[in-house]
C-alpha positions in Angstrom: 45.6 -65.9 200.3 46.1 -62.0 200.5 43.1 -61.8 198.1 41.1 -63.9 200.3 42.2 -61.9 203.5 41.2 -58.6 202.0 37.9 -60.1 200.7 37.2 -61.3 204.1 38.0 -57.9 205.9 36.1 -55.9 203.4 33.0 -58.2 203.6 33.3 -58.0 207.4 33.3 -54.2 207.2 30.3 -54.0 205.4 28.0 -56.6 207.4 25.7 -54.1 208.6 23.4 -53.4 205.6 20.5 -55.1 207.4 16.9 -54.0 207.5 15.9 -50.4 207.7 13.4 -49.7 210.2 11.1 -46.5 210.2 12.3 -44.5 213.0 12.2 -40.7 213.2 15.3 -38.7 212.5 15.7 -37.6 216.0 16.5 -41.4 216.9 19.8 -40.8 214.9 20.8 -37.4 215.4 20.3 -37.6 219.3 21.7 -40.3 221.3 19.1 -43.2 221.5 19.5 -46.6 223.2 17.6 -49.1 225.0 14.9 -51.7 224.9 12.1 -51.4 222.1 9.2 -53.6 222.1 7.9 -54.6 218.5 4.4 -55.7 217.3 3.3 -57.1 213.9 4.7 -55.4 210.6 7.6 -53.9 212.4 5.4 -51.7 214.6 7.4 -50.5 217.7 7.2 -48.9 220.9 10.2 -47.7 223.1 10.1 -49.4 226.4 9.9 -46.5 229.2 10.1 -47.7 233.0 6.7 -47.1 234.7 4.7 -46.7 231.3 2.5 -49.1 229.8 3.5 -50.4 226.4 1.2 -51.7 223.5 3.4 -54.5 222.9 4.7 -55.7 226.1 2.6 -58.1 228.7 4.4 -58.9 231.8 3.4 -62.4 231.8 4.4 -63.5 228.4 7.3 -65.4 227.4 9.9 -63.0 225.8 12.6 -63.0 223.1 14.9 -60.3 223.0 17.4 -59.6 220.3 20.7 -57.8 220.4 22.2 -56.5 217.2 26.4 -56.1 216.4 28.6 -53.8 215.0 26.8 -51.0 213.3 29.7 -49.0 210.9 28.0 -46.4 208.8 24.4 -47.3 210.1 23.6 -44.1 211.9 24.3 -42.0 208.5 21.9 -44.4 206.7 19.4 -44.0 209.5 19.6 -47.9 209.5 18.5 -49.8 212.6 17.9 -53.5 212.3 14.4 -54.8 212.8 12.1 -57.9 212.1 12.1 -57.6 208.2 15.5 -58.8 206.7 14.9 -58.7 203.1 17.8 -55.9 202.9 20.1 -58.4 204.6 19.3 -61.3 201.9 16.4 -62.9 204.0 12.8 -63.2 203.1 10.5 -60.1 202.9 8.4 -61.3 205.8 7.9 -60.0 209.5 9.9 -62.6 211.2 8.4 -61.6 214.5 4.9 -62.6 213.2 5.3 -66.1 214.4 6.5 -65.0 217.7 4.0 -62.8 218.5 1.2 -65.4 217.2 2.7 -67.9 219.5 2.1 -65.2 222.6 5.6 -63.8 222.9 6.9 -60.4 223.8 9.3 -59.6 221.1 12.0 -56.7 221.7 15.1 -55.5 220.6 17.9 -54.0 222.6 19.6 -51.1 220.6 23.2 -49.7 221.1 23.5 -48.9 217.7 25.1 -45.6 217.9 27.7 -46.8 220.3 28.5 -49.9 217.8 29.1 -47.3 214.9 32.9 -47.4 214.5 35.0 -47.8 211.7 37.0 -50.5 213.6 35.1 -53.6 215.0 37.3 -53.8 218.0 36.6 -50.1 219.1 33.0 -51.1 219.2 33.7 -54.4 220.8 35.5 -52.6 223.8 32.4 -50.5 224.5 30.7 -53.7 225.4 33.0 -54.4 228.2 34.4 -51.0 229.3 33.7 -47.1 229.4 37.3 -46.5 228.7 38.5 -48.8 225.8 40.1 -47.0 222.5 37.2 -44.8 222.0 35.6 -44.7 225.2 31.8 -44.2 225.0 31.6 -42.0 222.2 28.5 -42.2 220.2 27.7 -41.0 216.5 25.0 -39.2 215.2 23.3 -39.1 211.6 25.7 -36.3 210.4 28.5 -38.7 210.8 29.9 -36.6 214.0 30.9 -38.3 217.0 30.2 -36.8 220.5 31.5 -38.1 224.2 29.1 -40.5 225.7 28.1 -41.6 229.3 30.6 -43.0 231.6 29.2 -46.4 231.6 29.8 -49.3 229.2 27.3 -50.4 226.7 27.1 -53.8 228.9 26.2 -51.8 231.7 23.7 -49.4 229.8 21.8 -52.1 228.4 21.4 -54.0 231.7 20.0 -50.8 233.3 17.4 -50.8 230.5 16.6 -54.4 231.1 16.4 -54.0 234.8 14.2 -51.0 234.8 11.9 -52.2 232.2 11.6 -55.7 233.0 11.1 -55.0 236.7 7.3 -55.9 236.5 8.0 -59.1 234.4 6.0 -62.0 236.1 6.9 -64.8 233.6 9.3 -67.6 233.5 10.8 -67.5 230.0 13.2 -65.2 228.8 15.2 -65.7 225.6 18.2 -63.5 224.6 19.6 -63.7 221.0 23.0 -62.0 220.1 24.2 -61.5 216.5 28.0 -61.2 215.6 29.5 -58.6 218.2 26.0 -58.7 219.6 26.7 -62.3 221.2 29.2 -60.7 223.4 26.4 -58.3 224.6 24.0 -61.2 225.2 26.6 -63.2 227.2 27.7 -60.1 229.1 24.1 -59.0 229.7 23.3 -62.3 231.0 26.2 -62.6 233.3 25.1 -59.0 234.9 21.7 -60.3 235.3 23.1 -63.6 237.1 25.1 -61.6 239.3 22.1 -59.3 240.4 20.2 -62.5 241.1 22.8 -63.9 243.1 23.1 -60.6 245.0 19.4 -60.4 245.6 18.8 -57.3 243.7 16.9 -59.0 241.0 14.4 -61.6 241.1 15.5 -65.1 239.6 12.7 -64.9 237.0 14.6 -62.4 235.1 17.4 -64.6 234.5 17.2 -65.6 230.9 16.4 -69.2 230.4 18.2 -69.6 227.0 20.7 -67.5 225.0 21.1 -67.8 221.1 24.7 -67.1 219.7 24.2 -66.2 216.2 27.2 -66.4 213.9 29.2 -64.9 216.9 32.3 -63.1 216.5 35.0 -62.4 219.0 38.2 -60.5 218.0 41.8 -62.0 218.2 44.4 -61.1 220.9 44.3 -60.1 224.8 42.5 -57.0 225.6 44.3 -54.7 228.6 40.7 -53.7 229.6 40.0 -57.5 230.4 43.4 -58.0 232.2 45.1 -59.1 229.2 42.5 -62.0 228.4 40.9 -62.5 224.8 37.3 -61.7 224.7 36.6 -65.3 223.8 38.6 -66.5 226.9 36.2 -64.3 229.3 33.0 -65.3 227.3 33.9 -68.8 227.7 34.4 -68.1 231.7 31.1 -66.4 231.7 29.3 -69.2 229.8 30.6 -72.1 231.9 29.3 -70.2 235.0 26.0 -69.3 233.6 25.5 -72.8 232.4 25.8 -73.9 236.3 22.8 -71.5 237.0 20.6 -73.3 234.4 21.1 -70.9 231.5 21.0 -72.9 228.1 23.4 -72.0 225.2 22.8 -72.5 221.6 25.1 -71.4 218.7 24.8 -71.2 214.8 27.6 -70.5 212.4 26.6 -69.4 209.1 29.7 -67.8 207.6 33.5 -67.9 207.6 34.2 -64.1 208.0 33.8 -64.3 212.0 36.0 -67.3 212.4 38.7 -67.0 210.0 42.2 -66.7 211.8 43.2 -63.3 210.3 39.7 -61.7 211.1 38.2 -63.2 214.3 38.7 -65.9 216.8 36.7 -69.1 216.1 36.5 -69.7 220.0 36.0 -73.5 219.3 36.2 -74.0 223.1 33.1 -71.9 223.4 31.2 -73.6 220.4 31.9 -77.0 222.3 29.7 -75.6 225.4 26.7 -74.9 223.4 24.3 -76.7 221.3 26.3 -75.9 218.2 25.1 -76.0 214.7 27.1 -75.4 211.4 24.6 -74.0 208.9 25.4 -73.9 205.3 23.6 -71.2 203.4 24.8 -72.4 200.0 21.9 -70.4 198.3 24.8 -67.5 198.3 27.8 -67.9 196.8 31.4 -68.0 198.2 32.1 -64.3 197.9 28.5 -63.1 199.6 29.9 -63.4 203.1 27.9 -60.4 204.2 24.8 -62.1 203.3 25.9 -65.5 205.0 26.7 -63.7 208.1 23.5 -62.0 208.3 21.6 -65.3 207.3 22.1 -66.5 211.1 19.7 -63.8 212.3 16.7 -64.4 209.9 17.3 -68.2 209.6 16.9 -68.4 213.3 14.1 -66.0 213.5 12.0 -67.8 210.7 13.0 -71.2 211.9 10.4 -70.7 214.7 7.7 -70.8 212.3 8.5 -74.6 211.6 8.7 -77.9 213.3 12.3 -78.5 214.5 14.5 -80.1 211.8 15.7 -83.8 212.4 19.0 -85.3 212.4 19.0 -87.2 209.1 18.0 -90.9 209.3 16.6 -90.6 213.0 13.4 -89.2 214.6 15.7 -87.0 216.9 15.5 -83.5 216.9 18.2 -81.2 215.7 18.5 -77.5 216.8 16.4 -74.5 215.8 14.4 -71.6 217.5 11.4 -74.1 217.6 13.3 -76.8 219.4 12.3 -77.2 223.0 14.6 -76.1 225.9 14.8 -79.4 227.2 16.1 -80.5 223.7 18.7 -77.9 223.3 20.3 -78.5 226.6 20.4 -82.3 225.7 22.4 -81.1 222.6 24.4 -78.6 224.5 25.7 -81.2 227.1 26.3 -83.9 224.4 29.4 -84.7 222.7 28.1 -84.1 219.2 27.8 -80.8 217.0 25.2 -80.5 214.0 26.1 -79.9 210.4 23.6 -78.8 207.7 22.8 -82.0 205.6 19.7 -81.2 203.7 17.9 -77.9 202.7 21.4 -75.9 202.4 20.3 -74.6 199.0 16.9 -73.1 200.0 16.4 -70.2 202.3 13.2 -71.6 204.0 14.3 -73.7 207.0 11.3 -75.9 206.8 13.3 -78.6 204.5 16.6 -78.5 207.0 17.7 -81.8 208.1 21.3 -82.1 209.8 24.1 -84.8 210.6 25.3 -85.3 214.1 29.1 -85.5 214.1 31.8 -85.4 216.8 32.8 -82.1 218.1 
């Protein structure tokens, strides 16, 4: 058991060897965070309020990805993008199908704040500016500097609010991986609160939120009034569902939900359209790869028809599955478990079993 625990901890501490984007050195030497819009082939342009962007049109459906913990990534000059070959995924532009379908495709970066040796220190920054490490950020020399007096959640909300101000569409989807799932939930809650307060138009409330191999640390947090992060996330999701937000979740590894490492947050999973994926093309010790599979599998699944529930014509959950079907699965009494296609990376041959939650 001690060897298994050590393996899981070591695996989780190295989860961020993801795709390397081509960004200038200044992006890593100086503090840089916010919303970037992407085009084909991992081309990008940072969103700047009031300035036109080659990769953003204000009426298109929009998908925005939020990464998680980034331990050591700044010194490697590594930012996650839409080619995930270095994370065990295919050597493909996983934004291509979304762009071809007419989507704006973006990433909200908070990578230099998330670059901490201890995941709970990065986690705290989502919620508060006065956690164990305040809002310090890391540069490419490995040096930490004091950061702003706003939490990362507030900073990303500010970027979203400023850069989506001209948005006239009605279809926004947020994806959050690992620790980034908490950021996705917190961001959506802040947007919802602003809509309720009349300071944001209702069209800016995300229609759908995908939690990709989500991580929640164990134990109560003083900065949350001695509540667990998973507990607060459940409260937020429960409220957001009453506002019409649709939630889906995908589990691909045991690292984020093993009792010694993270909170499985089963209660929250039961509130979503929940799928257990089995990336059995990786072996039992490749937990890093399994964890990262949640991102590229979801993005890639948009290229294919929705998977089916084995023996039926009913659709299971994927990025391509309609909002209405995901809503039905979210509000049902079943979860989905990978049944066919577990040994192939390409999602096109996936089928799922429907089992009691």
